[in-house]
C-alpha angles and dihedrals in degrees: 000000000000117000141165111246124194099202099173144344107319089351115121135152142160111244145156114271132170117280112256121251121208123247117225093278097033137091130206114233125201101221117236097173136004121186124216116232139185087254088067089058090050089052091049089052090056100252089133094038096153087064096059130147093044141155102229128209125108102165106073152126134191148131128301108241101166137014139198125257094257099044114116103152100065130049134207111267094028118138112230145172114214130223102217094203116122118193133179094220088208108077125091094261094049089050088053091052091250093120096157086067091053112153088226095038117165140160139210106259093022105064101355128047111290141202103274083106141073092261137016133187114226138166109275089224090064094059122100120191118248118215117244092241091064118083102244097224089052090060088074083083090071093080097057089041089055089055089052091049088054089052091054089049090056092049095052084202119207124222113266098029123151108229132198120193126192111210129035096209124115095290096043091051092047088053088050091054093048094045090055089046094055093050110269113172092214137003120197124185134202125204134146092216110087092199092059092047086056089060089051091053090052088056093053104257118177094227132002114192144154093236133022089229087074090067124082108230107121094177092051130232130304091225127026119186126191111207095166107066088216115137094221091055092045093050092049092046094053088058092052097059111110126222111295090011135134131238115202120200100208103147120083110251128196106270089236095052118117132190129190120233136182108243090193091057091049088052099038096047096036092236119177121214114199138173133213121200125190122300129339123169087326109098097086092047090049090052090052092047091048093049089049089058103252089146131042105225091198089063098041099042102060101160133034124189132182115247094253090060094059095125090056091045091051093050090048092050095044089051091064095244120156121332121278117016112201137193116218107200092167135018109278 
């Protein structure tokens, strides 16, 4: 089969590799759609160097074409979206139900072969059925939506909150949609890219600006979410949290990034700083929300490339064009 292979730092090519075979509890999925993500850029930059070489791709959906000898829950021909999370189920955090903090945490497409390929082998237990009225390739959006649902879980948002989001990319706009869904009074969004702010306006944002200073909220916001991972945005956002408010670090920052904070302000204004990492008990709910139409795939998926054009797709995505860039290895 054809697959994308990241063989070294900044070294990527599309090549022929052996077709995957399912283990006893696995199924093989023919990939209909695979979204590109900032994590793929981190892998390409060598931040997960022990995993190289690797076939990337952790946001995907497709059709079951083979199954292992012990699989009883999935059938051949079934349309599925796949939770890429891989847990040990033995460490202290897994036993607490905090699987996304697993001491042996892994993910399909991060440290095992992923879905930037024609076929991928995955645990059958990670597959969630996709309704027939959903375009199968579009269901690749369920994985990033599941991350956003986890972020909302961490926030425990109250009805009537005023929310500020940094970053109008795919994840920031998903958080916008969810914030409105859980009853925010207002949702403002900050991004330096005018084209992305235009997407936010189409989704009914309260304010879409290049800098939070342009917005008139002298007491700050109840909830501030960073969906960029950029230190300058994080530092600014921490200053925008109102008394009794919450700052959520949702974007993936460089591990070496550092931001200065005022401990006295955190204490004096009773500000909570929280983090949200990947998916936790949220994939099934995200699939239900997606099937119910919470997101418009035609707005979120702006660019589709065949698998063999992965280098061009990666350049397009890394250049900040559009929203979600997707590979379409098979017809969805």
